Backbone as JSON, one array per atom type, in Angstrom:
{
  "sequence": "MSGTRTDIEAVEAANTALYDALEQGDLDAMADRWIDAEEISVIHPGWPVITGRGEVLRSYALIMANTEYIQFFLTDVEVSVMGDTALVTCTENILSGGPAEEDGSAGPLVGGLVVATNLFRRAEGGEGEWKLWSHHGSPVLIDQEEDEGDEEQQTDDGGGGTVI",
  "N": [[-42.85, -68.65, 22.3], [-41.56, -65.49, 21.53], [-41.64, -62.02, 20.58], [-42.43, -60.06, 17.63], [-44.92, -61.2, 15.31], [-44.2, -60.95, 12.6], [-41.37, -60.69, 12.74], [-40.74, -63.17, 13.9], [-41.59, -64.95, 11.9], [-39.81, -64.15, 9.86], [-37.35, -64.88, 10.99], [-37.72, -67.64, 11.23], [-37.82, -68.25, 8.5], [-35.2, -67.54, 7.75], [-33.78, -69.41, 9.24], [-34.66, -71.8, 8.07], [-33.62, -71.4, 5.49], [-30.91, -71.62, 6.01], [-30.57, -74.39, 6.59], [-31.48, -75.41, 4.16], [-29.46, -74.53, 2.41], [-27.3, -76.07, 3.31], [-28.26, -78.68, 2.82], [-28.35, -78.6, 0.03], [-25.72, -78.38, -0.55], [-24.52, -75.93, -1.08], [-22.19, -73.71, -0.86], [-21.89, -70.94, -1.27], [-24.49, -69.97, -0.82], [-24.67, -70.76, 1.83], [-22.68, -69.14, 2.99], [-23.9, -66.69, 2.63], [-25.92, -66.81, 4.49], [-24.79, -66.29, 6.93], [-23.75, -63.67, 9.22], [-21.72, -60.97, 8.11], [-19.06, -60.9, 9.53], [-16.21, -61.2, 11.68], [-16.65, -62.22, 14.18], [-18.09, -64.66, 14.48], [-19.33, -67.97, 15.26], [-19.19, -71.57, 15.41], [-20.28, -74.73, 16.52], [-19.99, -77.85, 15.69], [-21.46, -81.09, 16.07], [-19.44, -82.97, 18.2], [-17.13, -81.6, 17.51], [-14.56, -79.12, 18.18], [-14.97, -75.67, 19.36], [-15.34, -73.42, 16.71], [-14.17, -70.46, 15.42], [-14.44, -67.28, 13.73], [-15.0, -66.0, 10.5], [-13.82, -67.1, 8.11], [-12.84, -69.63, 9.01], [-15.17, -70.83, 9.98], [-16.76, -71.02, 7.64], [-15.05, -72.63, 6.18], [-15.27, -75.0, 7.65], [-17.86, -75.8, 7.01], [-17.52, -76.18, 4.28], [-15.85, -78.42, 4.32], [-17.59, -80.31, 5.47], [-19.59, -80.41, 3.49], [-18.09, -81.34, 1.31], [-17.53, -83.89, 2.09], [-19.87, -85.24, 2.42], [-22.18, -87.18, 0.98], [-24.98, -87.17, 0.77], [-27.5, -85.35, 2.45], [-30.19, -84.64, 4.62], [-32.43, -82.63, 6.42], [-34.85, -82.81, 8.93], [-36.61, -80.74, 10.71], [-37.66, -80.47, 14.05], [-39.5, -79.59, 17.03], [-39.13, -76.81, 16.98], [-38.39, -73.69, 18.26], [-38.76, -70.23, 18.53], [-37.42, -67.19, 19.56], [-37.5, -63.74, 19.84], [-35.75, -60.83, 20.54], [-35.52, -57.61, 20.25], [-32.97, -56.88, 18.07], [-31.93, -59.4, 18.01], [-32.18, -62.91, 17.76], [-33.19, -66.12, 18.88], [-33.08, -69.47, 18.04], [-34.12, -72.65, 18.79], [-33.95, -76.12, 18.15], [-34.65, -79.5, 17.08], [-32.6, -81.37, 15.09], [-33.39, -83.71, 12.91], [-31.64, -85.89, 11.28], [-30.9, -87.24, 8.15], [-28.58, -88.97, 6.44], [-26.39, -89.97, 3.77], [-23.99, -92.31, 2.61], [-21.27, -92.86, 0.26], [-22.05, -94.1, -3.06], [-22.63, -97.57, -3.74], [-20.39, -100.08, -5.15], [-21.72, -101.3, -7.26], [-23.3, -99.29, -8.18], [-25.64, -98.79, -6.85], [-27.54, -97.06, -4.31], [-25.81, -95.82, -1.44], [-25.48, -96.69, 2.11], [-27.98, -95.41, 4.35], [-27.9, -93.19, 7.06], [-29.19, -92.32, 10.15], [-29.64, -89.65, 12.5], [-29.81, -87.7, 15.52], [-29.7, -84.32, 16.48], [-29.55, -81.72, 18.77], [-30.04, -78.3, 18.37], [-28.87, -74.93, 18.61], [-29.43, -71.88, 17.26], [-28.27, -68.73, 16.77], [-29.32, -65.63, 15.79], [-28.8, -62.43, 14.21], [-30.16, -59.27, 13.4], [-29.56, -57.65, 10.36], [-27.8, -54.56, 9.63], [-29.4, -51.48, 10.59], [-31.9, -52.26, 11.59], [-34.06, -52.96, 10.02], [-33.23, -54.88, 8.43], [-32.16, -58.04, 6.96], [-32.3, -61.21, 8.62], [-29.46, -62.76, 9.94], [-27.23, -65.49, 10.55], [-25.42, -65.79, 13.55], [-24.26, -67.46, 15.39], [-23.93, -70.99, 15.69], [-24.76, -73.94, 17.37], [-24.48, -77.3, 17.71], [-25.48, -80.31, 19.23], [-25.06, -83.73, 19.77], [-27.7, -86.16, 20.16], [-27.97, -88.84, 22.18], [-29.21, -92.02, 21.6], [-31.16, -94.23, 23.47], [-30.09, -97.47, 23.73], [-31.64, -99.63, 24.56], [-34.23, -99.0, 23.78], [-34.02, -99.34, 21.07], [-33.69, -102.03, 20.68], [-35.99, -103.53, 20.09], [-36.36, -102.94, 17.47], [-34.49, -104.24, 15.93], [-34.61, -105.78, 13.61], [-35.02, -103.95, 11.59], [-33.14, -101.93, 11.92], [-29.66, -101.42, 12.29], [-26.56, -101.14, 14.07], [-24.1, -98.96, 12.83], [-21.48, -99.08, 13.52], [-20.14, -96.73, 13.86], [-21.37, -95.2, 15.72], [-23.76, -94.29, 14.77], [-27.02, -95.03, 13.41], [-27.91, -97.4, 11.08], [-30.32, -97.35, 8.62]],
  "CA": [[-42.32, -67.75, 21.28], [-41.73, -64.08, 21.82], [-41.29, -61.17, 19.45], [-43.57, -59.82, 16.75], [-45.18, -62.3, 14.37], [-43.41, -60.72, 11.38], [-39.99, -61.04, 13.05], [-40.66, -64.62, 14.11], [-41.67, -65.58, 10.58], [-38.57, -63.86, 9.13], [-36.29, -65.7, 11.59], [-37.99, -69.02, 10.8], [-37.4, -68.36, 7.09], [-33.73, -67.51, 7.73], [-33.33, -70.7, 9.78], [-34.93, -72.79, 7.02], [-32.67, -71.15, 4.39], [-29.62, -72.16, 6.46], [-30.57, -75.84, 6.39], [-31.6, -75.65, 2.72], [-28.13, -74.34, 1.82], [-26.48, -77.23, 3.66], [-28.79, -79.83, 2.08], [-28.01, -78.44, -1.38], [-24.27, -78.31, -0.71], [-24.27, -74.63, -1.71], [-21.36, -72.93, 0.06], [-22.19, -69.51, -1.44], [-25.74, -69.71, -0.09], [-24.35, -70.89, 3.26], [-21.95, -67.93, 3.37], [-24.86, -65.59, 2.65], [-26.78, -66.94, 5.67], [-24.04, -65.82, 8.11], [-23.42, -62.25, 9.23], [-20.4, -60.7, 7.54], [-18.23, -60.43, 10.63], [-15.27, -62.22, 12.17], [-17.1, -62.69, 15.49], [-19.08, -65.73, 14.38], [-18.8, -69.24, 15.77], [-19.97, -72.77, 15.17], [-19.88, -75.96, 17.19], [-20.59, -79.02, 15.08], [-21.41, -82.2, 17.04], [-18.16, -83.66, 18.35], [-16.03, -80.74, 17.09], [-14.31, -78.0, 19.1], [-15.51, -74.39, 18.92], [-14.67, -72.82, 15.55], [-14.5, -69.04, 15.36], [-13.93, -66.54, 12.59], [-15.78, -66.27, 9.29], [-13.1, -68.01, 7.21], [-12.78, -70.98, 9.58], [-16.54, -71.37, 10.03], [-17.15, -71.42, 6.28], [-14.2, -73.78, 5.81], [-15.83, -76.2, 8.27], [-19.01, -76.22, 6.2], [-16.99, -76.7, 3.01], [-15.39, -79.78, 4.6], [-18.77, -81.17, 5.65], [-20.22, -80.58, 2.18], [-17.22, -82.13, 0.43], [-17.45, -85.26, 2.57], [-21.22, -85.76, 2.65], [-22.82, -87.5, -0.3], [-26.4, -86.81, 0.84], [-27.96, -84.99, 3.79], [-31.49, -84.02, 4.68], [-32.81, -82.26, 7.78], [-36.25, -82.68, 9.3], [-36.55, -79.98, 11.96], [-38.79, -80.59, 14.96], [-39.36, -78.86, 18.3], [-38.59, -75.49, 16.66], [-38.83, -72.59, 19.12], [-38.13, -68.97, 18.12], [-37.58, -66.07, 20.48], [-36.9, -62.53, 19.28], [-35.62, -59.69, 21.45], [-34.86, -56.54, 19.52], [-32.28, -57.29, 16.84], [-31.33, -60.71, 18.25], [-33.17, -63.99, 17.8], [-32.7, -67.43, 19.28], [-33.86, -70.6, 17.54], [-33.71, -73.98, 19.24], [-34.67, -77.14, 17.4], [-34.03, -80.81, 16.95], [-32.28, -81.72, 13.71], [-33.53, -85.14, 12.6], [-30.76, -85.9, 10.12], [-30.76, -88.43, 7.34], [-27.44, -88.77, 5.53], [-26.01, -91.16, 3.03], [-22.6, -92.47, 2.22], [-21.01, -93.0, -1.18], [-22.75, -95.18, -3.76], [-21.98, -98.88, -3.75], [-19.65, -100.36, -6.38], [-22.65, -101.65, -8.34], [-24.05, -98.1, -8.55], [-26.81, -98.59, -6.0], [-27.38, -96.06, -3.25], [-25.08, -96.24, -0.25], [-26.3, -96.81, 3.31], [-28.51, -94.2, 4.96], [-27.65, -93.13, 8.49], [-30.02, -91.33, 10.82], [-29.12, -89.14, 13.76], [-30.49, -86.57, 16.14], [-28.86, -83.26, 17.02], [-30.26, -80.54, 19.24], [-29.28, -77.16, 17.87], [-29.18, -73.56, 18.98], [-29.0, -70.95, 16.23], [-28.39, -67.35, 17.23], [-29.39, -64.73, 14.64], [-28.82, -60.97, 14.41], [-30.73, -58.54, 12.28], [-28.55, -56.85, 9.66], [-27.79, -53.12, 9.91], [-30.55, -50.6, 10.41], [-33.12, -52.72, 12.24], [-35.05, -53.42, 9.04], [-32.51, -55.78, 7.55], [-32.32, -59.48, 6.93], [-31.76, -61.97, 9.75], [-28.28, -63.55, 9.58], [-26.73, -66.34, 11.62], [-24.27, -65.28, 14.3], [-23.63, -68.61, 16.02], [-24.65, -72.27, 15.64], [-24.22, -74.97, 18.27], [-25.18, -78.57, 17.58], [-25.05, -81.32, 20.19], [-25.73, -85.0, 19.43], [-28.61, -86.79, 21.11], [-27.69, -90.27, 22.23], [-30.44, -92.81, 21.66], [-31.09, -95.34, 24.4], [-30.0, -98.71, 22.98], [-32.73, -100.53, 24.94], [-35.39, -98.66, 22.97], [-33.77, -99.79, 19.71], [-33.59, -103.49, 20.6], [-37.18, -104.07, 19.45], [-36.31, -102.6, 16.05], [-33.25, -104.78, 15.38], [-34.81, -106.3, 12.27], [-35.02, -102.86, 10.64], [-32.03, -101.04, 12.13], [-28.45, -102.0, 12.87], [-25.51, -100.18, 14.39], [-23.12, -98.87, 11.73], [-20.12, -99.15, 14.07], [-19.61, -95.39, 14.07], [-22.22, -94.48, 16.64], [-25.03, -93.96, 14.13], [-27.9, -96.16, 13.14], [-28.17, -97.62, 9.67], [-31.75, -97.62, 8.43]],
  "C": [[-42.55, -66.32, 21.72], [-41.22, -63.28, 20.64], [-42.51, -60.97, 18.58], [-43.7, -60.98, 15.76], [-44.33, -62.16, 13.12], [-41.94, -61.1, 11.61], [-39.81, -62.55, 13.21], [-40.69, -65.35, 12.77], [-40.39, -65.36, 9.77], [-37.41, -64.7, 9.67], [-36.49, -67.16, 11.2], [-37.55, -69.23, 9.36], [-35.88, -68.36, 6.97], [-33.16, -68.83, 8.22], [-33.52, -71.8, 8.73], [-33.93, -72.65, 5.87], [-31.28, -71.68, 4.74], [-29.54, -73.66, 6.18], [-30.71, -76.2, 4.91], [-30.24, -75.54, 2.04], [-27.23, -75.54, 2.1], [-26.95, -78.47, 2.91], [-28.37, -79.78, 0.61], [-26.5, -78.41, -1.62], [-23.82, -77.01, -1.35], [-23.51, -73.73, -0.73], [-21.62, -71.43, -0.07], [-23.47, -69.14, -0.69], [-25.51, -69.8, 1.41], [-23.65, -69.63, 3.75], [-22.9, -66.74, 3.48], [-25.77, -65.64, 3.87], [-26.13, -66.4, 6.93], [-23.81, -64.32, 8.04], [-21.99, -62.09, 8.72], [-19.52, -60.06, 8.61], [-17.3, -61.56, 11.06], [-15.74, -62.85, 13.48], [-18.22, -63.71, 15.39], [-18.46, -67.02, 14.89], [-19.76, -70.38, 15.44], [-19.39, -73.9, 16.03], [-20.67, -77.08, 16.54], [-20.52, -80.16, 16.1], [-20.06, -82.91, 17.03], [-16.95, -82.84, 17.95], [-15.76, -79.7, 18.18], [-14.98, -76.73, 18.56], [-14.66, -73.87, 17.75], [-15.12, -71.37, 15.48], [-13.85, -68.39, 14.15], [-14.63, -66.97, 11.32], [-15.09, -67.28, 8.36], [-13.1, -69.44, 7.72], [-14.16, -71.62, 9.65], [-16.97, -71.85, 8.65], [-16.31, -72.59, 5.78], [-14.76, -75.06, 6.41], [-17.04, -76.71, 7.49], [-18.57, -76.76, 4.85], [-16.51, -78.13, 3.19], [-16.56, -80.75, 4.76], [-19.41, -81.45, 4.3], [-19.4, -81.47, 1.26], [-17.21, -83.6, 0.83], [-18.81, -85.88, 2.88], [-21.9, -85.94, 1.31], [-24.27, -87.0, -0.34], [-26.72, -86.43, 2.27], [-29.31, -84.3, 3.68], [-31.86, -83.8, 6.14], [-34.32, -82.19, 7.89], [-36.24, -82.01, 10.67], [-37.82, -80.17, 12.76], [-38.49, -79.77, 16.2], [-38.78, -77.46, 18.1], [-39.23, -74.44, 17.56], [-38.05, -71.35, 18.71], [-38.45, -67.91, 19.16], [-36.83, -64.89, 19.91], [-36.9, -61.44, 20.35], [-34.82, -58.63, 20.72], [-34.28, -57.05, 18.22], [-31.56, -58.62, 16.99], [-32.44, -61.75, 18.34], [-32.49, -65.3, 18.13], [-33.65, -68.49, 18.74], [-33.28, -71.86, 18.17], [-34.56, -74.98, 18.48], [-33.95, -78.47, 17.52], [-33.83, -81.07, 15.47], [-32.38, -83.24, 13.6], [-32.83, -85.31, 11.26], [-30.76, -87.27, 9.46], [-29.62, -88.16, 6.37], [-27.04, -90.09, 4.9], [-24.55, -91.14, 2.65], [-22.47, -92.61, 0.71], [-21.79, -94.18, -1.77], [-21.93, -96.45, -3.69], [-21.28, -99.09, -5.09], [-20.56, -100.69, -7.56], [-23.52, -100.47, -8.78], [-25.28, -97.85, -7.72], [-26.49, -97.58, -4.9], [-26.63, -96.66, -2.07], [-26.0, -96.29, 0.96], [-26.78, -95.43, 3.79], [-28.32, -94.29, 6.46], [-28.51, -92.02, 9.07], [-29.38, -90.89, 12.11], [-29.94, -87.97, 14.25], [-29.47, -85.6, 16.72], [-29.78, -82.18, 17.54], [-29.39, -79.34, 18.89], [-29.8, -75.85, 18.45], [-28.59, -72.68, 17.9], [-29.3, -69.54, 16.71], [-28.29, -66.43, 16.01], [-29.31, -63.27, 15.1], [-29.42, -60.34, 13.17], [-29.63, -57.67, 11.68], [-28.78, -55.36, 9.97], [-29.13, -52.44, 9.71], [-31.86, -51.08, 11.02], [-34.21, -53.19, 11.3], [-34.45, -54.49, 8.14], [-32.85, -57.24, 7.74], [-31.72, -60.11, 8.17], [-30.63, -62.86, 9.26], [-27.81, -64.33, 10.8], [-25.48, -65.75, 12.24], [-23.51, -66.45, 14.93], [-24.54, -69.83, 15.89], [-23.96, -73.24, 16.58], [-25.1, -76.21, 18.12], [-24.61, -79.59, 18.54], [-25.78, -82.62, 19.89], [-26.64, -85.48, 20.56], [-28.32, -88.27, 21.06], [-29.0, -91.02, 22.42], [-30.21, -93.99, 22.59], [-31.13, -96.65, 23.62], [-31.12, -99.69, 23.32], [-33.97, -100.27, 24.11], [-35.25, -99.22, 21.56], [-33.8, -101.31, 19.58], [-34.8, -104.11, 19.93], [-37.21, -103.82, 17.96], [-35.12, -103.22, 15.34], [-33.42, -105.31, 13.97], [-34.69, -105.2, 11.22], [-33.78, -101.98, 10.74], [-30.86, -101.79, 12.73], [-27.45, -100.91, 13.13], [-24.51, -100.17, 13.25], [-21.68, -98.91, 12.21], [-19.52, -97.79, 14.35], [-20.49, -94.55, 14.96], [-23.57, -94.08, 16.05], [-25.86, -95.22, 13.93], [-28.14, -96.26, 11.65], [-29.63, -98.04, 9.52], [-31.92, -98.54, 7.22]]
}
């Protein structure tokens, strides 16, 4: 980690707020986490590069509208601050759920791993809030041989994820 302790803590808080907004399905809070500029970009796992504030926020609106439940457990978080720019790398341990079953019970839970890079910029004036400039998420493929011993507890959902 590099940068002052205060800056690192502020960037960590901004990074946490980003994931909190997505977990809560709060598009307004998500929009507030991004810098107010057209030069922003996002790469969701398996998606092409999306640029421009309107398109980036639209992509999150689509994810939120089509995700019944999502929770992030961040690990391997590293923060580096240089001036008014900060880089966060982490592993997103994602737990998400599909629609409820016909009988009203909870739908299946799916787990996945994504390594992410979040690039932040400090808002105007050097004393401002840290805002996201770019997000890049890349899926981590799990070795199927490692999972074979856990077959009683986990099964393939047919879509590349693991049903827990």
